[in-house]
C-alpha positions as CSV (number, residue, x, y, z in Angstrom):
1,M,0.0,0.0,0.0
2,K,2.8,2.5,0.9
3,K,4.6,1.6,-2.2
4,W,1.6,2.2,-4.3
5,L,1.0,5.6,-2.6
6,I,4.7,6.7,-3.2
7,R,4.6,5.7,-6.9
8,S,1.2,7.5,-7.3
9,L,2.7,10.7,-5.7
10,V,5.9,10.6,-7.9
11,I,3.7,10.2,-11.1
12,T,1.5,13.0,-10.1
13,I,4.4,15.2,-9.3
14,V,6.2,14.4,-12.6
15,F,2.9,15.0,-14.5
16,L,2.2,18.4,-12.9
17,T,5.8,19.5,-13.4
18,G,5.5,18.8,-17.1
19,M,2.3,20.5,-17.4
20,T,3.7,23.6,-15.7
21,V,6.8,23.6,-18.0
22,E,4.6,23.1,-21.2
23,G,2.1,25.7,-20.0
24,C,4.7,28.4,-19.8
25,T,5.8,28.3,-23.4
26,S,3.9,30.3,-25.9
27,K,3.3,30.3,-29.6
28,N,1.1,32.8,-31.5
29,T,-1.2,30.8,-33.7
30,S,-4.6,31.5,-35.3
31,A,-6.9,30.0,-37.8
32,D,-8.8,31.8,-40.6
33,S,-12.3,30.9,-41.5
34,N,-11.2,28.0,-43.4
35,G,-9.3,26.3,-40.6
36,I,-6.0,27.2,-42.1
37,L,-3.4,28.1,-39.5
38,N,-1.0,31.0,-39.6
39,N,2.2,30.9,-37.6
40,F,2.8,34.5,-36.5
41,D,6.2,33.8,-35.1
42,G,7.5,32.7,-38.6
43,D,9.4,29.8,-37.1
44,P,9.9,27.1,-39.8
45,R,10.6,24.5,-37.2
46,T,7.0,24.5,-36.0
47,Q,3.8,23.4,-37.7
48,S,0.2,24.2,-36.7
49,Y,-3.1,22.4,-37.5
50,V,-6.6,21.9,-36.3
51,A,-7.3,18.4,-34.7
52,T,-10.9,17.2,-34.1
53,D,-11.8,14.6,-31.3
54,K,-13.6,11.8,-33.2
55,E,-16.0,11.3,-30.2
56,T,-16.8,14.8,-29.0
57,K,-16.2,16.7,-32.4
58,V,-14.3,19.3,-30.3
59,Q,-11.6,21.1,-32.4
60,Y,-8.2,21.8,-30.9
61,L,-5.3,23.9,-32.2
62,V,-2.1,21.9,-32.2
63,V,1.4,23.4,-32.5
64,E,4.2,20.8,-32.9
65,N,7.9,20.6,-33.6
66,R,8.6,19.7,-37.2
67,N,12.0,18.3,-36.4
68,N,11.0,15.5,-34.1
69,E,7.3,15.7,-34.2
70,E,6.8,16.7,-30.6
71,V,3.7,18.4,-29.6
72,I,4.4,21.9,-28.1
73,T,0.9,22.8,-27.1
74,I,-2.8,21.7,-27.6
75,T,-5.6,24.1,-26.8
76,P,-9.2,24.0,-27.7
77,R,-10.7,26.4,-30.3
78,L,-13.3,28.6,-28.7
79,N,-16.2,30.5,-30.0
80,K,-16.9,34.1,-29.2
81,D,-19.0,33.1,-26.1
82,G,-16.0,31.0,-24.9
83,K,-17.4,27.6,-25.6
84,P,-15.4,25.0,-27.4
85,M,-15.9,24.9,-31.3
86,I,-17.7,21.8,-32.5
87,D,-17.0,20.4,-35.9
88,G,-19.9,20.8,-38.2
89,E,-21.6,23.5,-36.3
């Protein structure tokens, strides 16, 4: 039981540390009305696209590193009222 608790705490701390580090980075990305993304930082090492969750149809903006295909950030696309954009609506 104690071993399980320690393992859970370590995993939680590592996860939260990773989320904090990733959350502190920033990329300026936006989508036009056709869903085509524009990288405002002009960095050729990154690529951006819209990903749609197959189950919920929620759209996400994804920015990833072209060199090693690591995801830099994922954030939901929001409507003007702050609700997530749903594919097909």
